[in-house]
C-alpha positions as CSV (number, residue, x, y, z in Angstrom):
1,M,-5.7,14.5,-12.2
2,I,-5.2,17.8,-11.5
3,R,-6.9,19.6,-8.5
4,H,-8.6,22.9,-8.8
5,G,-6.9,26.1,-7.6
6,G,-4.5,28.3,-7.7
7,R,-1.7,25.5,-7.5
8,G,-1.5,22.2,-8.8
9,M,-1.1,18.6,-7.7
10,W,1.8,18.7,-4.8
11,G,2.5,22.8,-4.6
12,A,3.7,23.7,-8.3
13,S,1.7,26.3,-9.9
14,I,-1.1,24.8,-12.9
15,E,0.6,25.8,-14.9
16,A,4.4,24.1,-14.6
17,T,2.0,21.2,-13.2
18,L,0.4,21.0,-15.9
19,E,3.8,20.6,-18.2
20,L,5.1,18.3,-15.7
21,W,1.8,16.5,-16.6
22,A,2.4,16.5,-20.6
23,S,6.3,16.2,-20.6
24,S,5.8,12.7,-18.4
25,L,3.7,11.5,-19.9
26,R,5.0,11.5,-23.3
27,D,8.3,10.3,-21.7
28,V,6.2,7.1,-20.4
29,K,5.0,6.5,-23.8
30,R,8.3,6.8,-25.6
31,R,9.6,4.4,-23.0
32,M,7.0,1.3,-23.6
33,R,6.5,1.8,-27.2
34,P,9.5,-0.4,-28.5
35,L,7.1,-3.4,-26.9
36,F,4.7,-3.4,-29.4
37,A,6.2,-4.6,-32.8
38,Q,2.7,-2.5,-34.7
39,A,2.3,1.3,-34.5
40,R,-1.5,1.2,-34.2
41,V,-1.2,-1.5,-31.2
42,A,1.4,0.8,-29.7
43,L,-1.1,4.1,-29.9
44,S,-3.5,1.6,-28.7
45,A,-1.6,1.0,-26.2
46,E,-0.9,4.9,-25.1
47,N,-4.9,5.2,-25.6
48,F,-5.8,2.4,-22.9
49,L,-2.5,4.5,-20.3
50,E,-4.5,7.7,-21.1
51,G,-7.8,6.4,-20.1
52,L,-5.9,4.5,-16.5
53,L,-4.9,8.8,-16.4
54,G,-8.7,10.0,-16.9
55,E,-11.5,11.8,-15.1
56,E,-13.5,9.0,-15.3
57,R,-13.8,7.0,-11.7
58,R,-14.5,3.6,-13.6
59,K,-12.2,2.9,-16.1
60,T,-14.2,0.0,-17.9
61,G,-13.3,-0.4,-22.2
62,W,-16.1,1.6,-22.8
63,M,-15.2,4.4,-20.8
64,R,-11.3,4.4,-21.9
65,A,-12.7,3.5,-25.6
66,E,-15.1,6.9,-25.0
67,A,-12.2,9.1,-23.8
68,A,-9.7,7.7,-27.0
69,G,-12.5,8.6,-28.9
70,D,-12.7,5.0,-30.6
71,P,-16.1,3.5,-31.7
72,G,-16.1,0.7,-28.9
73,P,-13.7,-0.9,-26.5
74,W,-12.6,-3.6,-28.9
75,R,-9.3,-2.0,-29.5
76,Q,-8.4,-1.7,-25.6
77,Q,-9.7,-5.4,-25.2
78,A,-6.9,-6.2,-27.8
79,I,-4.3,-4.5,-25.8
80,L,-4.8,-6.9,-23.1
81,G,-6.1,-10.2,-24.9
82,R,-5.7,-10.7,-28.4
83,G,-2.2,-8.1,-28.7
84,R,1.2,-10.0,-29.2
85,W,2.9,-8.0,-26.2
86,D,5.1,-9.1,-22.9
87,A,4.2,-7.6,-19.9
88,D,7.6,-8.6,-18.2
89,A,9.0,-6.4,-20.2
90,L,6.7,-3.9,-19.2
91,R,7.1,-4.4,-15.7
92,D,11.0,-3.9,-16.2
93,V,10.4,-0.7,-18.0
94,V,7.9,0.3,-15.1
95,R,10.6,-0.5,-12.6
96,D,13.7,1.5,-14.5
97,Y,11.4,4.6,-14.8
98,A,10.4,4.5,-11.1
99,L,13.6,3.8,-10.2
100,E,15.1,7.2,-11.7
101,T,13.1,9.2,-9.6
102,L,13.2,7.1,-6.4
103,A,16.2,5.1,-6.1
104,D,17.5,5.3,-2.6
105,D,20.0,2.9,-1.2
106,D,17.6,3.5,2.2
107,A,14.3,2.3,0.6
108,V,12.3,0.1,2.2
109,F,10.7,-3.0,-0.2
110,V,7.5,-3.7,0.4
111,V,5.3,-6.5,0.0
112,D,1.8,-6.9,0.6
113,E,-1.3,-8.6,-1.7
114,T,-4.3,-7.6,-2.5
115,G,-8.1,-9.0,-3.9
116,F,-9.7,-8.4,-6.8
117,L,-13.5,-9.2,-6.2
118,K,-15.2,-11.4,-9.6
119,Q,-18.0,-13.4,-10.6
120,G,-18.0,-16.5,-11.6
121,K,-15.3,-18.8,-12.1
122,A,-13.4,-18.3,-15.0
123,S,-10.8,-14.9,-14.7
124,C,-7.4,-16.9,-13.9
125,G,-6.9,-17.6,-10.2
126,V,-10.1,-16.5,-9.0
127,A,-11.6,-18.5,-6.3
128,R,-13.3,-18.3,-2.4
129,Q,-10.2,-16.9,-0.5
130,Y,-10.1,-14.7,2.2
131,T,-9.2,-11.2,1.3
132,G,-8.1,-8.0,3.4
133,S,-10.1,-6.1,0.7
134,A,-13.3,-7.3,2.0
135,G,-12.3,-8.4,5.2
136,K,-14.0,-11.9,4.8
137,I,-14.2,-15.2,2.4
138,T,-15.2,-14.3,-0.6
139,N,-15.0,-14.9,-4.8
140,C,-11.9,-13.0,-5.7
141,Q,-8.3,-12.7,-7.4
142,I,-5.7,-11.9,-5.1
143,G,-2.0,-10.5,-6.1
144,V,1.1,-9.8,-4.8
145,F,2.7,-6.7,-5.0
146,A,6.0,-4.7,-4.2
147,C,6.3,-1.3,-3.5
148,Y,9.2,0.7,-3.6
149,V,8.9,3.2,-0.9
150,T,11.3,6.2,0.0
151,P,11.0,9.5,1.7
152,R,10.6,11.2,-2.0
153,G,7.5,8.8,-2.8
154,H,6.6,5.1,-3.7
155,A,6.0,3.1,-6.8
156,F,4.9,-0.2,-7.3
157,I,7.6,-2.1,-9.1
158,D,6.6,-5.8,-9.4
159,R,3.3,-7.8,-8.9
160,E,2.3,-11.6,-9.6
161,L,-0.8,-13.0,-9.6
162,Y,-1.5,-16.4,-7.1
163,L,-2.8,-19.5,-8.5
164,P,-4.7,-21.3,-5.5
165,K,-4.3,-25.0,-5.5
166,S,-8.0,-25.4,-6.8
167,W,-6.5,-24.1,-10.3
168,T,-3.4,-25.5,-10.6
169,D,-4.4,-29.1,-9.5
170,D,-6.4,-28.4,-12.9
171,P,-4.4,-28.1,-16.4
172,E,-7.1,-27.4,-18.1
173,R,-8.7,-24.7,-16.2
174,M,-5.1,-23.0,-16.4
175,A,-4.5,-23.5,-20.3
176,K,-7.5,-22.0,-20.9
177,A,-7.1,-19.4,-18.9
178,H,-4.3,-18.8,-21.1
179,V,-1.6,-19.5,-18.0
180,P,1.9,-20.3,-20.4
181,Q,3.0,-23.9,-20.6
182,E,6.4,-23.2,-19.0
183,I,4.4,-22.5,-15.4
184,L,1.8,-25.6,-16.4
185,D,5.2,-28.1,-17.0
186,S,7.0,-26.3,-13.9
187,A,7.9,-28.4,-11.0
188,S,5.4,-27.1,-8.8
189,G,2.5,-27.3,-11.5
190,G,2.2,-23.4,-11.3
191,F,1.4,-23.5,-7.7
192,A,3.6,-20.9,-5.5
193,T,2.4,-19.9,-2.2
194,K,1.9,-16.2,-1.4
195,P,5.8,-16.3,0.3
196,A,7.2,-17.7,-2.8
197,L,5.5,-15.5,-4.8
198,A,7.3,-12.5,-2.8
199,R,10.6,-14.1,-2.7
200,V,10.9,-14.6,-6.4
201,M,10.1,-10.3,-6.6
202,I,12.9,-9.9,-4.4
203,E,15.1,-11.9,-6.2
204,R,13.9,-10.5,-9.3
205,A,15.1,-7.3,-7.8
206,I,18.5,-7.9,-6.4
207,A,18.9,-9.1,-9.5
208,A,18.2,-6.1,-11.4
209,K,20.2,-4.2,-8.8
210,V,17.3,-2.4,-6.8
211,P,18.5,0.1,-4.6
212,F,17.3,-1.0,-1.1
213,S,18.2,-2.3,2.6
214,F,15.3,-3.4,4.0
215,V,12.0,-5.6,3.3
216,A,9.2,-5.1,5.5
217,A,5.5,-7.4,5.7
218,D,2.7,-8.4,7.4
219,T,2.3,-12.2,8.4
220,V,1.7,-14.2,5.6
221,Y,5.8,-14.0,4.9
222,G,7.6,-13.6,8.3
223,V,8.5,-17.4,8.6
224,G,10.5,-19.2,6.8
225,E,11.9,-18.8,2.9
226,I,12.4,-15.0,2.6
227,E,14.2,-14.4,6.2
228,T,17.4,-17.1,4.5
229,A,16.6,-15.4,1.6
230,L,17.4,-11.8,2.5
231,R,19.9,-12.9,4.9
232,R,22.2,-14.3,2.1
233,A,21.8,-11.0,0.4
234,G,22.8,-9.1,2.9
235,K,19.2,-7.2,3.0
236,G,17.5,-6.5,6.2
237,Y,13.7,-7.6,7.1
238,V,10.8,-6.0,9.6
239,L,8.2,-9.2,9.0
240,G,5.1,-9.8,10.4
241,V,4.8,-13.1,12.7
242,K,2.2,-14.6,14.2
243,S,1.4,-14.2,18.5
244,N,2.1,-17.9,18.9
245,D,5.2,-18.1,17.2
246,S,8.3,-19.0,19.5
247,F,11.4,-17.2,20.1
248,R,14.4,-17.9,22.0
249,S,17.5,-15.8,22.6
250,W,21.1,-16.9,22.8
251,G,24.3,-15.3,23.9
252,K,22.5,-12.4,25.3
253,P,22.4,-11.2,29.7
254,Q,18.7,-11.9,30.1
255,A,17.4,-14.6,28.8
256,I,14.2,-15.0,26.7
257,A,12.0,-17.6,25.6
258,G,8.3,-18.5,24.4
259,T,5.8,-17.5,22.4
260,A,5.5,-13.9,21.1
261,K,2.2,-12.9,23.1
262,E,4.2,-14.7,25.8
263,I,7.4,-12.1,26.1
264,A,5.2,-9.2,25.0
265,N,3.0,-9.8,28.3
266,G,6.1,-10.7,30.8
267,S,8.0,-6.9,29.4
268,P,8.1,-4.8,32.0
269,A,6.9,-1.2,31.8
270,T,10.4,0.2,31.3
271,A,10.5,-2.2,27.7
272,W,8.1,0.2,26.0
273,R,8.4,3.8,23.6
274,R,5.9,5.6,22.8
275,L,7.6,6.3,18.9
276,S,5.9,7.8,15.3
277,A,6.0,4.7,12.8
278,G,6.1,7.7,10.0
279,A,3.2,10.3,8.9
280,G,0.2,8.9,7.7
281,T,-3.2,10.8,5.9
282,K,-3.9,12.1,9.9
283,G,-0.3,13.0,11.0
284,E,2.1,10.9,12.8
285,R,1.4,7.5,13.6
286,F,2.1,7.3,17.5
287,H,2.5,3.3,18.9
288,D,4.0,2.0,22.2
289,W,7.0,-0.5,21.2
290,A,9.1,-3.3,22.3
291,Y,12.3,-4.3,21.1
292,L,14.2,-7.2,22.6
293,E,17.3,-8.1,21.0
294,L,17.8,-12.2,20.5
295,A,21.5,-12.8,19.0
296,D,24.3,-11.3,17.3
297,L,25.6,-13.1,14.3
298,D,27.8,-13.1,11.8
299,A,26.2,-12.3,8.4
300,G,29.0,-14.2,7.0
301,E,27.5,-17.3,8.2
302,Y,25.1,-16.2,5.5
303,N,27.3,-15.0,2.7
304,E,30.6,-15.5,2.8
305,A,31.3,-12.0,1.4
306,L,29.3,-10.3,4.3
307,A,32.1,-11.9,7.1
308,G,32.9,-10.2,9.9
309,Q,29.8,-7.6,9.8
310,A,28.1,-8.2,13.1
311,W,24.0,-8.7,12.5
312,T,21.3,-8.9,15.2
313,R,18.0,-11.1,15.1
314,G,15.2,-9.6,17.2
315,L,11.6,-9.2,17.8
316,L,9.8,-6.1,17.5
317,I,6.6,-5.8,19.5
318,R,3.9,-2.8,18.3
319,R,1.2,-2.3,21.0
320,K,-1.9,0.1,20.0
321,I,-2.6,2.9,22.1
322,A,-6.0,3.1,22.3
323,D,-7.0,-0.8,22.5
324,G,-3.8,-2.5,23.5
325,D,-3.8,-4.6,20.3
326,L,-0.2,-6.7,19.6
327,A,1.9,-6.9,16.3
328,F,5.1,-8.8,16.3
329,F,7.6,-8.9,14.0
330,T,10.8,-10.4,13.4
331,T,14.4,-8.4,12.5
332,W,17.0,-9.0,11.0
333,A,19.3,-5.7,11.0
334,P,23.0,-4.6,11.6
335,T,24.0,-4.9,15.0
336,G,23.2,-0.8,16.9
337,T,20.2,-0.4,14.8
338,S,18.1,1.5,17.2
339,I,14.2,0.6,17.8
340,E,13.3,3.5,16.4
341,R,14.9,3.5,13.0
342,L,13.0,-0.7,13.1
343,A,9.3,1.0,13.9
344,N,9.8,3.8,11.3
345,I,10.7,0.4,8.5
346,E,7.4,-1.2,9.7
347,G,5.7,2.2,9.4
348,H,6.3,2.1,5.5
349,R,4.1,-0.4,5.0
350,W,1.7,2.2,5.1
351,A,2.2,3.4,1.8
352,I,1.7,-0.2,0.0
353,E,-1.9,0.3,1.3
354,D,-1.6,3.6,-0.1
355,S,-1.0,2.5,-3.4
356,F,-3.5,0.3,-3.2
357,E,-5.9,2.6,-2.1
358,T,-4.8,5.4,-4.9
359,T,-4.2,2.8,-7.5
360,K,-8.2,0.9,-7.2
361,N,-10.2,4.4,-6.8
362,E,-8.4,6.6,-9.1
363,L,-6.7,4.5,-12.1
364,G,-8.9,1.2,-12.0
365,L,-6.0,-1.3,-11.1
366,D,-9.5,-3.8,-10.0
367,H,-11.3,-3.0,-13.0
368,N,-9.7,-5.2,-15.4
369,E,-12.4,-6.7,-17.5
370,T,-10.6,-9.5,-18.8
371,R,-10.2,-12.9,-17.8
372,S,-7.1,-14.6,-18.8
373,W,-3.3,-14.4,-17.3
374,H,-1.9,-11.8,-19.9
375,G,-4.7,-10.1,-19.5
376,W,-4.7,-9.5,-15.7
377,R,-0.5,-9.3,-16.0
378,R,-1.3,-6.4,-18.8
379,H,-3.8,-4.6,-17.1
380,V,-2.2,-4.0,-13.8
381,S,1.6,-3.5,-15.3
382,L,-0.3,-0.7,-17.0
383,V,-1.4,0.6,-13.9
384,M,1.7,0.7,-12.7
385,L,3.0,2.3,-14.7
386,A,0.7,5.0,-14.5
387,F,1.0,5.1,-11.0
388,A,4.8,5.5,-11.4
389,M,4.1,8.6,-13.7
390,M,1.9,10.3,-10.8
391,A,5.1,9.6,-8.3
392,A,8.0,11.1,-10.6
393,I,5.2,13.9,-11.0
394,R,4.9,14.5,-7.8
395,V,8.7,14.7,-6.8
396,H,9.4,17.0,-10.1
397,A,6.0,19.3,-8.8
398,N,7.5,19.4,-5.7
399,A,11.4,19.9,-6.4
400,V,9.9,23.1,-8.7
401,A,7.3,24.6,-5.7
402,S,10.8,24.4,-3.4
403,P,13.5,27.1,-4.5
404,P,17.0,26.4,-4.3
405,K,18.5,26.4,-0.5
406,T,20.9,28.9,-1.3
407,M,17.8,31.1,-2.1
408,R,15.9,30.4,1.0
409,R,18.7,31.4,3.2
410,K,18.9,34.5,1.0
411,A,15.4,35.3,1.4
412,T,15.2,35.1,5.0
413,T,18.3,37.0,6.0
414,P,17.4,40.5,7.7
415,N,18.2,43.5,5.2
416,S,20.4,44.4,7.9
417,L,22.8,41.8,7.7
418,Q,22.8,41.7,3.2
419,S,24.4,45.5,3.5
């Protein structure tokens, strides 16, 4: 995980980065150790984590076992299957650990899903369903994730496994995959839409007092219960919507009504502005944007504690420069929030795509070999911890590489001014 050359991972020297890596690994091991009742199980979990962080491209049980010096993958497999420990408790450890480095009141809470390609029918939640990971309908599991995004970095802080109706309508199949009895006995029988899973994670973050100002997500999550929940919580949002979703303004000088696509096509050239959605791997990501304010409302309508605060419901439209392709977003933000700010918030969704790519390519997010409900959650939570550790190291390495501002000012002051 450490790049070759005279400098380390993100600007610090190799020596400094190695020390950061070693101290961070000791720290995360210490944090997760109380989750395991037996020392040998804790040690296996620590070895599992080190295996995820290793240089092997495939993070299979055999690969991790070899890296840990085990004669076979049985200890590694036991961590995900037979062992007794709470994956949700580890999820909370990951969240708290990530926040120590990344916490920011203006953070964006990004929600998205990713697919885990599978063969057979036994893996919990597997079905023929669409996944953007493959760009088609295929046999896979779907996980819904929450990524905490700030200027300093980003990390996954929550996750849920989506269970299609083909699973929740079959209690025997659910039981064989060790789906907990309380889920089988719930009013929904275990079925929850992807937006419902996202809402659970948002509400969990709010209950844990995770600081963030906006939620960003694509069209799967754009209309319905998430909007209402966020308005009640006093949080803003930039959520994708479909081109045929209808919008109407009220209380505004210029009446607006129609589908999102109709409104976009009817917008004059003066309504569009070329703005960056933030930096990507190839530099600033410029698009043409239009923002239409639909109504100013008193947030007290949704939460009495917010009475007197004016918020604006709007429609944000993004147009690709190359081909004119359109994307649409329903927005809710404090009145006066600029189009630049909203475009930047939407651009934060790039971070979760980067996170999926990194964790799959480097940390084995999609290399889970278990079939059970618990196995998926445990594997994913351990990967989340490894990724959060990398995010923390990045922040600390950058801090080591950058001298304090006073030192930089002194170093650049002409000699004549220092005398």
